[in-house]
C-alpha positions in Angstrom: 21.8 -18.9 -12.6 22.3 -17.0 -9.3 19.7 -15.3 -8.1 20.5 -12.0 -6.5 18.6 -8.9 -4.0 18.3 -5.9 -4.8 17.3 -2.7 -3.5 17.0 0.6 -6.0 17.3 4.1 -5.4 14.5 4.2 -3.5 14.4 1.6 -1.2 12.2 -1.2 -2.9 13.3 -4.3 -2.3 13.1 -7.2 -5.0 14.9 -10.5 -6.3 16.1 -11.5 -9.5 17.7 -14.2 -11.5 20.8 -13.9 -13.6 22.6 -15.8 -15.8 25.8 -15.0 -13.5 27.4 -12.5 -11.6 29.2 -11.1 -15.0 25.9 -11.3 -16.2 24.5 -9.7 -13.4 27.5 -6.6 -13.6 27.3 -6.1 -17.6 23.7 -5.0 -17.9 23.8 -3.4 -14.8 26.3 -1.2 -17.2 23.9 -1.1 -19.8 21.6 0.2 -17.9 19.1 -3.1 -18.2 18.5 -3.4 -14.7 15.8 -1.2 -13.8 13.2 -1.4 -10.3 10.2 -3.3 -11.2 7.8 -0.8 -8.9 9.6 2.2 -10.3 11.1 1.7 -12.6 14.8 3.4 -11.6 17.7 2.1 -13.0 20.2 3.1 -9.6 20.2 -0.8 -8.7 22.7 -2.0 -6.1 22.9 -5.5 -4.1 21.4 -6.0 -0.8 23.4 -7.8 2.2 22.0 -11.2 1.6 22.6 -14.9 2.9 23.5 -17.6 0.5 21.1 -20.5 -0.5 23.3 -23.4 0.5 21.8 -27.5 -0.2 23.5 -30.5 0.3 21.9 -32.2 -2.3 20.1 -31.7 -5.5 17.7 -34.8 -7.1 16.2 -32.2 -9.9 17.0 -29.4 -11.4 16.3 -25.5 -10.1 14.5 -23.2 -12.9 14.5 -19.6 -12.5 10.5 -18.3 -11.8 8.7 -17.3 -14.8 8.5 -13.1 -15.6 5.9 -10.9 -17.0 6.4 -10.2 -20.3 9.5 -8.2 -21.1 9.6 -6.9 -17.4 13.0 -10.0 -16.4 12.1 -12.3 -13.8 11.5 -9.5 -10.8 9.4 -10.5 -7.8 5.6 -8.6 -7.8 5.6 -5.7 -5.5 6.2 -5.8 -1.3 3.2 -3.8 -0.2 -0.5 -2.3 -1.8 1.2 1.2 -2.2 4.2 -0.6 -4.5 0.8 -2.3 -6.5 -0.3 0.7 -6.8 2.6 2.6 -8.2 3.7 -0.7 -10.1 -0.4 -0.9 -11.7 -0.4 3.4 -12.4 3.2 2.6 -14.3 1.8 -0.1 -16.4 -1.5 2.5 -17.9 0.5 5.2 -18.3 2.9 3.4 -20.5 0.1 1.7 -22.5 -1.8 4.8 -22.3 0.2 7.3 -23.6 3.4 8.1 -26.4 7.2 8.8 -24.3 7.9 12.1 -26.0 11.5 12.1 -24.0 13.6 15.4 -23.5 10.7 17.1 -25.7 8.0 17.1 -23.6 8.0 20.6 -22.8 7.5 21.6 -26.2 4.4 18.7 -27.2 3.1 19.7 -23.6 2.9 23.5 -24.8 2.4 22.8 -28.6 -0.9 20.5 -27.3 -2.6 22.8 -25.1 -1.7 25.6 -27.7 -4.5 23.9 -29.9 -1.3 23.6 -32.3 -0.4 20.0 -32.1 -2.7 16.4 -32.3 -5.2 16.1 -28.9 -3.4 13.1 -26.6 -1.8 12.0 -23.4 1.9 12.3 -23.2 4.8 11.7 -21.3 8.2 12.7 -20.9 11.6 14.5 -19.4 11.3 18.0 -18.5 13.8 20.1 -16.7 12.6 21.8 -13.8 12.6 25.1 -15.1 10.7 24.3 -18.1 7.8 23.0 -15.9 7.7 25.5 -13.9 7.0 27.9 -16.8 4.6 25.2 -18.0 2.3 25.2 -14.7 3.0 29.2 -14.5 1.3 29.0 -17.6 -1.2 27.3 -17.3 -0.8 24.0 -19.1 -1.6 21.0 -16.4 1.2 18.7 -16.4 1.8 16.9 -13.2 5.7 14.6 -12.1 5.0 11.3 -12.2 7.0 9.4 -9.0 8.7 7.0 -10.8 10.6 7.4 -13.6 9.4 5.6 -16.7 11.6 3.1 -18.2 12.7 3.7 -22.5 12.8 0.8 -24.9 15.8 -0.2 -25.8 16.6 -1.9 -28.6 
């Protein structure tokens, strides 16, 4: 096992354990490494000092991780913790509709779709048109991680 210090495109810093350097590269290449705080998959290794021990008498184990989240460290500040909590709440209490967000939000607003909380992706022009038409939407300050099978 190897521990890397990582940072996302939003400059959140966290540590994560990987089977090997090659395993990290493969997971990163497949978009399967993401920030625990904002979900950003634009991840790179941070500068880190090696941890060298003269000898070992017991095995080193990776820290336990939150189910389904990987072995990522906790958010570094109360603000990052609040964002992580908000992200989990949104993922738990709303339906991901993907790139179909604008059409689905409009349909719900006009009464043609089932009333429910949704989140997804929209182009800037689609979001602007929804706002101009009075559809209540708001951008999220993070990416929602999509489930990968």
